[in-house]
C-alpha positions as CSV (number, residue, x, y, z in Angstrom):
1,M,-0.2,0.2,0.0
2,K,3.2,2.3,0.4
3,D,3.0,3.5,-2.7
4,S,-1.0,3.8,-3.2
5,W,-2.0,6.0,-0.5
6,D,-4.3,9.0,-1.4
7,H,-3.6,10.4,2.1
8,T,-1.2,10.7,4.7
9,Y,-1.2,12.2,8.3
10,D,0.3,11.1,11.4
11,V,-3.0,10.5,13.3
12,V,-6.7,9.2,11.6
13,I,-9.5,10.0,13.7
14,A,-12.9,8.4,13.4
15,G,-15.8,10.5,14.8
16,S,-16.1,14.0,16.0
17,G,-17.3,14.5,19.3
18,A,-15.5,15.6,21.8
19,A,-13.5,11.6,22.3
20,G,-12.3,12.7,18.0
21,F,-11.1,16.6,18.8
22,A,-9.1,15.7,22.1
23,A,-7.6,13.2,20.3
24,A,-7.0,15.9,17.1
25,L,-6.1,18.7,19.6
26,T,-3.8,16.2,21.3
27,A,-1.7,15.3,18.5
28,R,-1.7,18.9,17.0
29,L,0.1,19.6,20.8
30,R,2.6,17.2,19.8
31,G,3.4,18.4,16.7
32,L,1.6,15.6,14.8
33,R,-0.1,16.0,11.4
34,A,-4.0,15.0,12.4
35,L,-7.4,14.4,10.6
36,I,-10.7,13.5,11.7
37,I,-12.9,12.0,9.4
38,E,-16.7,12.1,10.3
39,K,-19.3,10.0,8.6
40,T,-22.4,12.8,8.7
41,D,-22.4,16.1,7.2
42,H,-21.9,17.9,10.8
43,Y,-19.8,17.7,13.5
44,G,-19.9,17.4,17.5
45,G,-21.5,14.0,17.6
46,S,-23.2,13.5,20.7
47,T,-21.2,15.4,22.9
48,A,-22.9,18.6,20.9
49,L,-26.7,17.5,22.0
50,S,-25.5,16.7,25.5
51,G,-24.6,18.9,28.8
52,G,-21.2,18.6,27.9
53,A,-19.9,18.4,31.4
54,I,-16.6,16.3,32.5
55,W,-16.5,14.3,35.4
56,V,-12.8,14.2,36.3
57,P,-11.4,13.8,40.2
58,T,-9.0,15.7,41.7
59,N,-8.6,18.0,38.4
60,F,-7.2,21.8,39.3
61,H,-10.9,23.1,39.3
62,L,-12.2,21.3,42.1
63,D,-8.9,22.5,44.2
64,A,-9.4,26.0,43.5
65,A,-13.0,25.6,44.9
66,G,-11.5,24.4,47.7
67,L,-13.0,20.8,47.3
68,G,-10.4,18.6,49.1
69,D,-10.5,15.8,46.5
70,T,-7.7,13.2,46.5
71,R,-6.5,10.7,44.7
72,E,-7.2,8.2,47.4
73,K,-10.5,9.3,47.6
74,A,-11.5,9.1,43.9
75,R,-10.5,6.0,44.0
76,A,-12.2,4.9,47.0
77,Y,-15.6,5.8,45.2
78,L,-14.7,4.2,41.8
79,D,-14.2,1.1,43.6
80,A,-17.3,1.7,45.3
81,T,-19.0,2.7,42.1
82,V,-17.5,0.6,39.1
83,G,-16.0,-2.1,41.5
84,D,-13.7,-4.9,39.9
85,R,-15.7,-4.8,36.6
86,V,-13.3,-3.1,35.1
87,P,-9.2,-3.1,35.9
88,D,-7.7,-1.4,38.1
89,A,-5.7,-0.4,35.8
90,L,-8.1,1.5,33.5
91,K,-9.2,3.2,36.9
92,D,-6.0,4.2,37.9
93,A,-4.8,5.6,34.5
94,Y,-7.8,7.3,34.6
95,L,-7.3,9.5,37.6
96,T,-3.9,9.7,36.6
97,N,-4.1,11.5,32.7
98,G,-7.6,13.1,33.3
99,P,-6.2,16.1,35.6
100,R,-3.6,16.2,33.2
101,M,-5.8,16.5,30.1
102,V,-7.8,19.0,31.4
103,R,-4.9,21.3,32.9
104,E,-3.1,21.0,29.1
105,F,-6.7,21.7,27.3
106,H,-7.1,24.5,29.5
107,D,-3.4,26.2,29.4
108,R,-3.1,25.6,25.7
109,T,-6.2,25.6,23.7
110,A,-9.8,27.3,24.0
111,V,-11.1,24.6,25.9
112,R,-12.3,25.8,29.3
113,F,-14.7,24.6,32.2
114,V,-16.2,26.0,35.4
115,Y,-17.5,23.9,38.8
116,T,-20.4,23.2,38.8
117,P,-20.8,23.5,42.8
118,G,-23.4,20.9,44.5
119,Y,-23.9,18.7,41.5
120,S,-23.1,15.8,43.6
121,D,-21.7,12.5,42.3
122,Y,-24.9,10.1,41.8
123,F,-23.8,8.4,44.7
124,P,-21.9,10.6,47.2
125,E,-22.8,8.4,50.2
126,R,-21.1,5.5,48.9
127,L,-17.2,5.6,50.1
128,G,-15.6,8.3,48.5
129,G,-18.5,10.1,47.5
130,Y,-18.7,13.9,47.2
131,P,-22.3,15.4,47.9
132,Q,-20.6,18.6,46.7
133,G,-20.0,17.2,43.3
134,R,-17.0,17.0,40.9
135,S,-18.6,17.7,38.0
136,V,-17.3,20.8,35.7
137,E,-19.1,22.1,32.5
138,P,-18.2,23.6,30.0
139,A,-17.6,28.0,30.0
140,I,-20.3,30.0,27.9
141,F,-18.6,30.6,24.4
142,D,-19.3,32.7,21.5
143,F,-20.7,31.2,18.6
144,T,-19.8,34.0,16.5
145,T,-15.8,33.4,17.3
146,L,-16.4,30.4,14.8
147,T,-16.4,31.2,11.2
148,A,-20.0,30.9,8.8
149,E,-19.0,27.9,7.4
150,Q,-17.8,26.1,10.9
151,R,-21.1,27.5,12.3
152,R,-23.0,26.0,9.7
153,T,-21.9,22.5,10.0
154,M,-21.9,22.2,13.5
155,R,-24.3,20.1,15.1
156,R,-27.3,21.8,17.2
157,A,-29.0,20.3,20.1
158,G,-32.4,22.5,19.3
159,L,-32.8,22.3,23.4
160,P,-36.3,24.1,24.7
161,T,-34.8,26.9,25.8
162,Y,-36.3,29.9,23.5
163,G,-33.3,31.6,22.6
164,L,-31.9,31.7,26.4
165,T,-28.5,30.3,26.9
166,I,-28.8,28.6,30.0
167,T,-25.8,26.7,31.8
168,S,-26.4,23.2,33.9
169,Y,-25.7,25.3,37.4
170,D,-28.6,28.0,36.1
171,F,-30.7,25.5,35.1
172,R,-31.0,23.8,39.2
173,Y,-32.2,27.0,40.3
174,L,-34.4,28.1,37.2
175,N,-35.9,24.8,37.8
176,M,-37.4,26.7,40.8
177,V,-38.2,29.6,39.4
178,A,-42.0,29.7,40.6
179,R,-40.7,28.9,44.1
180,T,-37.5,30.5,45.5
181,W,-35.8,33.9,45.3
182,A,-32.9,31.6,43.7
183,G,-35.1,31.0,40.9
184,R,-36.0,34.4,40.1
185,R,-32.3,35.6,40.5
186,A,-31.0,32.9,38.3
187,S,-34.2,33.9,35.7
188,L,-33.2,37.2,36.1
189,K,-29.1,36.3,35.3
190,V,-30.2,34.5,32.0
191,G,-32.5,37.0,31.1
192,L,-30.0,39.6,31.4
193,R,-27.1,38.1,29.6
194,A,-29.6,37.6,26.6
195,A,-30.1,41.3,26.7
196,K,-26.4,41.6,26.7
197,A,-26.2,39.1,23.6
198,L,-28.7,41.0,21.8
199,A,-27.0,44.6,22.4
200,T,-23.8,43.4,21.1
201,G,-24.5,40.7,18.5
202,A,-22.7,37.5,20.9
203,K,-24.2,34.4,20.0
204,P,-23.5,33.1,23.5
205,L,-23.1,28.8,24.1
206,S,-23.1,26.9,26.8
207,L,-23.5,23.4,27.5
208,G,-22.3,20.4,24.8
209,E,-22.7,22.8,22.1
210,A,-20.4,25.1,23.8
211,L,-17.4,22.4,24.4
212,I,-17.8,21.5,20.9
213,A,-17.2,25.0,19.6
214,R,-14.6,25.8,21.7
215,M,-12.9,22.4,20.4
216,R,-13.4,23.4,16.8
217,H,-12.2,27.0,17.2
218,S,-9.0,25.1,19.1
219,L,-8.3,22.4,16.2
220,A,-8.6,25.4,13.2
221,T,-5.9,27.6,15.5
222,L,-3.9,24.6,16.2
223,G,-4.0,23.6,12.3
224,G,-5.8,20.2,12.4
225,D,-8.5,18.8,9.8
226,L,-11.6,18.0,9.8
227,W,-13.2,16.5,6.8
228,L,-17.6,16.0,6.9
229,S,-19.8,13.6,5.6
230,T,-16.6,10.9,5.0
231,P,-18.0,7.9,6.8
232,L,-15.0,5.2,7.5
233,T,-15.4,2.3,5.7
234,G,-12.4,-0.4,6.6
235,L,-9.5,-0.4,8.7
236,I,-6.0,-1.4,6.6
237,E,-4.0,-3.6,8.0
238,E,-0.1,-4.5,6.8
239,N,2.1,-6.9,8.6
240,G,-0.1,-7.2,11.5
241,R,-0.2,-3.5,12.4
242,I,-3.2,-1.2,11.0
243,T,-1.7,1.3,9.0
244,G,-4.5,3.4,7.8
245,V,-8.2,3.7,6.7
246,R,-10.4,3.7,3.7
247,A,-13.9,6.0,4.0
248,Q,-16.1,7.2,1.1
249,R,-15.1,11.0,0.2
250,N,-16.9,13.1,-2.4
251,G,-18.3,9.8,-4.5
252,R,-15.1,7.8,-4.3
253,E,-13.4,5.7,-1.9
254,V,-9.8,7.0,-0.6
255,T,-7.1,5.6,1.5
256,I,-6.0,7.3,4.1
257,R,-2.5,6.5,5.7
258,A,-1.8,6.6,9.3
259,T,1.8,7.0,10.1
260,G,1.4,6.6,14.1
261,G,-2.1,5.3,14.7
262,V,-5.8,5.0,13.6
263,I,-8.4,6.1,16.4
264,L,-11.6,5.2,16.8
265,A,-13.7,7.8,18.5
266,S,-17.2,7.1,16.2
267,G,-19.6,6.5,19.0
268,G,-21.5,3.2,19.8
269,F,-24.7,2.0,18.1
270,S,-27.6,3.5,19.8
271,H,-29.1,4.1,16.1
272,N,-28.6,0.1,14.8
273,Q,-32.0,-1.5,15.7
274,R,-30.3,-4.7,14.7
275,L,-27.4,-4.4,17.1
276,R,-29.5,-3.4,19.5
277,E,-31.8,-6.2,19.4
278,K,-28.8,-8.3,19.1
279,H,-27.2,-7.1,22.4
280,L,-29.6,-4.9,24.6
281,P,-32.3,-6.1,27.0
282,A,-35.6,-6.2,25.4
283,P,-37.8,-4.2,24.4
284,T,-35.7,-1.8,22.7
285,S,-35.6,0.7,20.0
286,T,-33.5,3.4,18.4
287,A,-36.4,6.0,18.8
288,W,-35.8,6.0,22.0
289,S,-32.1,7.4,22.2
290,S,-31.1,10.4,22.4
291,A,-27.2,9.7,20.7
292,S,-26.5,11.5,17.5
293,E,-28.0,9.9,14.6
294,G,-24.5,8.5,13.0
295,Q,-24.1,6.0,15.6
296,T,-24.6,3.1,14.1
297,G,-21.9,1.3,15.2
298,D,-19.9,0.9,11.8
299,A,-16.8,1.2,13.6
300,L,-17.6,-1.2,16.3
301,Q,-18.3,-3.6,14.1
302,L,-14.6,-2.9,11.9
303,G,-12.8,-3.0,15.2
304,I,-14.7,-6.9,15.7
305,E,-13.3,-7.8,12.3
306,A,-9.7,-6.8,13.1
307,G,-10.0,-9.1,15.6
308,A,-10.7,-6.6,18.9
309,A,-12.3,-8.6,22.2
310,T,-15.6,-6.5,23.4
311,D,-17.5,-5.8,26.4
312,L,-20.4,-4.5,27.9
313,L,-22.1,-4.7,25.0
314,D,-25.6,-5.2,26.8
315,K,-25.2,-1.6,28.8
316,V,-26.3,1.5,27.5
317,W,-25.8,5.2,29.5
318,G,-29.6,5.0,30.5
319,A,-32.0,7.9,29.9
320,P,-35.5,7.5,30.9
321,S,-37.0,9.7,28.4
322,V,-40.5,11.1,27.0
323,C,-40.7,10.4,23.4
324,P,-43.1,12.1,21.3
325,P,-44.5,10.9,17.8
326,G,-42.1,12.6,15.3
327,E,-40.2,14.5,17.6
328,R,-36.6,13.6,19.7
329,P,-36.3,12.5,22.8
330,F,-37.0,14.4,25.9
331,F,-34.4,12.8,28.5
332,L,-36.3,13.3,31.9
333,V,-33.2,14.3,34.7
334,A,-34.4,17.2,36.5
335,D,-38.1,16.8,35.3
336,R,-38.0,12.7,37.7
337,G,-36.9,15.2,41.2
338,I,-40.3,17.5,41.4
339,P,-42.3,16.7,44.2
340,G,-45.9,15.7,43.0
341,M,-44.4,13.1,40.6
342,I,-44.7,9.7,40.7
343,I,-44.0,7.0,37.7
344,V,-45.9,3.5,37.8
345,N,-45.7,0.7,35.7
346,Q,-48.8,-0.5,33.6
347,A,-50.4,-2.2,37.1
348,G,-50.7,1.1,38.2
349,E,-47.4,0.5,40.9
350,R,-44.3,2.0,41.9
351,Y,-40.9,0.3,41.7
352,A,-38.5,2.8,41.8
353,N,-37.3,6.0,43.4
354,E,-37.9,8.2,40.6
355,A,-35.6,10.9,41.6
356,A,-32.5,8.4,41.8
357,P,-29.9,8.7,38.9
358,Y,-30.9,8.3,35.5
359,H,-28.7,5.5,34.6
360,E,-29.7,3.5,37.6
361,F,-33.4,4.5,37.3
362,V,-33.2,2.5,33.2
363,D,-31.8,-0.1,34.6
364,A,-34.7,-0.4,37.5
365,M,-37.3,0.0,34.6
366,Y,-35.7,-3.3,32.9
367,A,-35.3,-5.2,36.0
368,R,-38.6,-4.6,37.7
369,H,-40.2,-5.4,33.7
370,T,-42.5,-8.3,33.6
371,A,-45.8,-9.7,31.0
372,E,-47.9,-8.9,34.0
373,A,-46.6,-5.3,35.1
374,S,-44.7,-3.9,32.2
375,T,-42.0,-1.2,32.7
376,V,-41.8,-0.5,29.3
377,P,-43.4,2.0,28.9
378,S,-43.8,3.5,32.3
379,W,-46.3,6.5,33.1
380,L,-45.1,9.5,34.7
381,I,-47.9,10.8,36.5
382,L,-48.4,14.3,37.6
383,D,-51.1,16.8,39.4
384,A,-52.2,20.1,38.5
385,R,-49.7,21.8,41.3
386,A,-46.6,20.1,40.2
387,K,-47.8,21.1,36.9
388,S,-47.7,25.0,37.6
389,R,-45.0,24.8,40.2
390,Y,-42.2,23.5,37.8
391,L,-40.4,23.1,35.0
392,F,-41.7,19.6,33.0
393,T,-39.9,18.6,29.7
394,G,-38.6,21.8,28.6
395,L,-41.9,24.0,29.5
396,F,-42.0,26.5,32.0
397,P,-44.5,26.5,35.7
398,G,-47.8,26.6,34.1
399,Q,-47.5,26.5,30.3
400,P,-49.7,23.7,28.9
401,F,-48.5,20.7,27.3
402,P,-48.5,21.2,23.2
403,R,-51.9,20.9,22.1
404,K,-50.8,18.3,19.3
405,W,-49.5,16.2,22.6
406,L,-53.2,16.5,23.8
407,A,-54.9,16.3,20.9
408,D,-53.2,12.9,19.9
409,G,-53.5,11.2,23.4
410,F,-49.8,11.6,24.1
411,V,-50.5,13.2,27.3
412,K,-53.7,11.5,28.4
413,K,-55.5,14.5,30.8
414,A,-58.3,13.3,33.4
415,D,-60.1,15.1,36.3
416,S,-59.7,12.1,38.5
417,V,-57.6,9.3,39.3
418,A,-60.0,7.2,38.4
419,D,-60.7,8.8,34.8
420,L,-56.3,8.9,34.5
421,A,-56.6,5.3,35.0
422,R,-59.0,4.0,32.2
423,A,-57.3,6.3,29.6
424,T,-54.0,4.8,30.6
425,S,-55.3,1.3,30.8
426,T,-54.1,0.8,34.3
427,P,-56.2,-1.0,37.2
428,A,-58.1,2.1,38.8
429,D,-58.2,0.3,42.3
430,R,-54.4,-0.3,42.2
431,L,-53.3,3.4,40.5
432,T,-55.5,4.5,43.8
433,A,-54.1,2.4,46.2
434,T,-50.7,3.7,44.7
435,L,-51.8,7.4,45.1
436,D,-53.2,7.2,48.6
437,R,-49.6,5.3,49.9
438,F,-47.4,7.8,48.2
439,N,-49.5,11.0,48.8
440,A,-49.3,9.4,52.9
441,F,-45.4,9.4,51.9
442,A,-45.3,13.1,50.9
443,R,-47.0,14.4,53.9
444,T,-44.7,12.7,56.5
445,G,-42.0,14.1,54.7
446,R,-40.4,10.0,53.9
447,D,-40.8,7.3,51.3
448,D,-41.0,3.9,53.1
449,D,-41.0,2.4,49.4
450,F,-37.8,3.8,47.7
451,H,-36.3,6.3,50.2
452,R,-37.0,9.2,47.6
453,G,-35.3,12.2,48.5
454,D,-32.8,10.4,51.0
455,S,-29.9,10.8,48.7
456,V,-28.4,14.4,48.0
457,Y,-28.5,13.8,44.7
458,D,-32.2,13.5,45.0
459,R,-32.6,16.2,46.7
460,Y,-30.7,18.6,43.8
461,Y,-33.6,18.7,41.4
462,G,-36.0,18.9,44.0
463,D,-38.1,21.9,46.2
464,P,-35.9,23.3,49.0
465,T,-39.0,25.2,50.2
466,L,-40.7,21.7,51.3
467,P,-39.4,19.2,54.4
468,N,-38.6,16.7,51.8
469,P,-38.1,18.7,48.3
470,N,-39.0,15.6,46.7
471,L,-42.2,15.3,47.9
472,A,-45.5,16.3,47.5
473,P,-49.2,14.6,47.7
474,L,-51.0,14.4,44.1
475,T,-54.3,16.1,44.8
476,Q,-55.0,19.0,42.6
477,P,-56.3,17.8,39.4
478,P,-56.4,17.7,36.8
479,Y,-53.9,15.0,36.2
480,Y,-51.5,14.2,33.3
481,A,-50.1,10.5,32.7
482,I,-47.2,10.8,30.0
483,P,-45.1,7.5,28.6
484,V,-41.8,7.2,29.4
485,H,-39.1,4.7,28.1
486,P,-36.0,3.3,28.7
487,G,-33.6,5.4,26.3
488,D,-29.8,6.2,26.3
489,I,-27.7,9.0,25.6
490,G,-25.2,6.2,24.1
491,T,-24.4,2.8,24.5
492,K,-21.9,1.6,27.0
493,G,-20.4,-1.1,25.3
494,G,-17.7,-1.6,23.0
495,L,-14.0,-2.7,22.1
496,V,-11.3,-3.9,25.4
497,T,-8.4,-1.2,25.2
498,D,-6.2,-0.5,27.7
499,A,-4.6,2.3,30.2
500,D,-3.6,3.5,26.5
501,A,-6.6,3.1,24.5
502,R,-5.2,0.4,22.4
503,V,-7.5,-2.1,21.1
504,L,-6.8,-5.8,22.8
505,R,-7.5,-8.9,20.9
506,E,-9.4,-11.9,23.3
507,D,-6.4,-13.1,24.3
508,G,-5.1,-9.2,25.9
509,S,-2.9,-8.1,23.3
510,P,-2.7,-5.1,21.4
511,I,-3.7,-4.7,17.7
512,D,-1.0,-2.5,16.6
513,G,-2.2,0.7,15.7
514,L,-5.2,1.0,17.0
515,Y,-6.7,2.9,19.5
516,A,-10.3,3.7,20.9
517,S,-12.1,6.0,23.4
518,G,-15.8,7.2,23.6
519,N,-18.6,5.3,23.1
520,V,-17.1,2.8,20.5
521,S,-14.9,1.3,23.6
522,A,-16.0,-0.7,26.4
523,A,-16.6,1.9,29.1
524,P,-13.6,2.4,31.6
525,M,-17.2,3.1,34.4
526,G,-18.3,-0.2,33.8
527,E,-21.8,-0.8,34.5
528,T,-22.3,1.8,36.5
529,Y,-22.2,5.8,36.2
530,P,-20.3,7.9,38.7
531,G,-21.4,11.1,38.2
532,P,-22.4,14.2,35.8
533,G,-19.9,13.6,32.7
534,A,-18.7,10.3,33.6
535,T,-19.0,9.7,29.7
536,I,-17.4,12.6,28.1
537,G,-14.3,12.4,31.0
538,P,-13.1,9.5,30.3
539,A,-13.9,9.8,26.3
540,M,-11.1,13.1,26.1
541,T,-8.9,11.6,29.0
542,F,-8.5,8.2,26.9
543,S,-7.9,9.7,23.6
544,W,-5.3,12.5,24.8
545,A,-3.6,9.5,26.5
546,A,-3.8,7.6,23.2
547,V,-2.0,10.3,21.3
548,N,0.4,10.4,23.5
549,H,1.4,6.6,23.5
550,V,1.3,7.4,20.0
551,A,3.9,10.7,20.2
552,A,6.0,8.7,22.3
553,R,6.6,5.8,20.2
554,G,7.8,8.6,17.6
């Protein structure tokens, strides 16, 4: 092949989410020629659609905030959550490289994060867990900093923010805009930000959009290349080493040499129904996924063909979701923490703590799913008081549900519990008993069945004006019921990798020249989800490690 390559780079990266950009940025910082190929016509992947946070213990932002995090505490927490599901070497590599990656990107690129105080680890009561949280989110970025072409081709989240730029820190308080002065101050802050942007012509971005825009700007500054509409079609192997890739570009197949290595960073298989049915718990559907549409498992299958081992293929980064017909799924995060709301199965019974971390709640949906009491879909039920007090599915307090949702019957509305039971085809006696029992718990402030509100994490999105921020009785008609499905923000199973992100065979030996990070690889977090940003944090960290390994080999 050496005389017939169409293009040559030191590092070729498949995928343009945070994992792909982190690899390309690191390559340029090491003086390596870097190319990202992206199969779709927009860059950003699922990262652009996400909250953009990263969970990286002991990074310098946490030190600046006086958190007092230590490697020992972080390792104890990973042992208490991830356990022995992944090798110790992977956990140690993450704890070593993660803070270094954050520091270098802050110092040498436009990638910036800010600490999100109070956004707790997902299991803060476990050994080493932090109630104050270890999550940092992208700093707001002015979209106009990018060129017109870069703006046009960036994937946009399309969140229902009505033109407002809202950080995850803002949202915690905005959720209580009708209940607390802190909520009203947050509303004023967001409004002033919008007014300033209007006056200056700036277009501030937050969350995952801000992270991707910062990475795109940084890559342009450093001189890395990005090709859109260029799907990866093959890996090229020579003498036992992956030396390049095949890709479709401008209607023809091209070969691209990678003198240092190929890094697969193209996401999982959330939008491949065949692979979902082969690997994931049933029932499952691509329609429930909030991942970007390009995640169909192409690189995963090429890695398997090259001899890679796989793990965790039966797992997703769970995201309980509302899925209106013809619309993108709405991922329920804060919505499950508000008082005056419960989630029941088709038998009209609660089966889990509604405010639990989203990944854990999806696990509960499948664990409790039976033919007699299906949880897929479940029914989220709230009353008029909750609807008038809190943000819900992107709607402000008191803002009515879209007419189409009600007219099509997607949202059920009833003036009594019995009528709601008929509308949802749940047994009226069981639904009534469930609500009566829950309301009794709400009045005492303690959920004896599922302990909702006991964890610091539960209370983060709750109502601080109530004795238990997550509990209030459902007594004010009309009542609403909305179907909830076990969605995902990505699959978490994939190619097995080592501490340097090298792809491994079944016998544990590395496939020379092939690396993987992000959701195309088996998650370094194992079967769990330790904290906000434990998807993107490892994706960026192991991309950084992969390129460092390439650079060290010369």
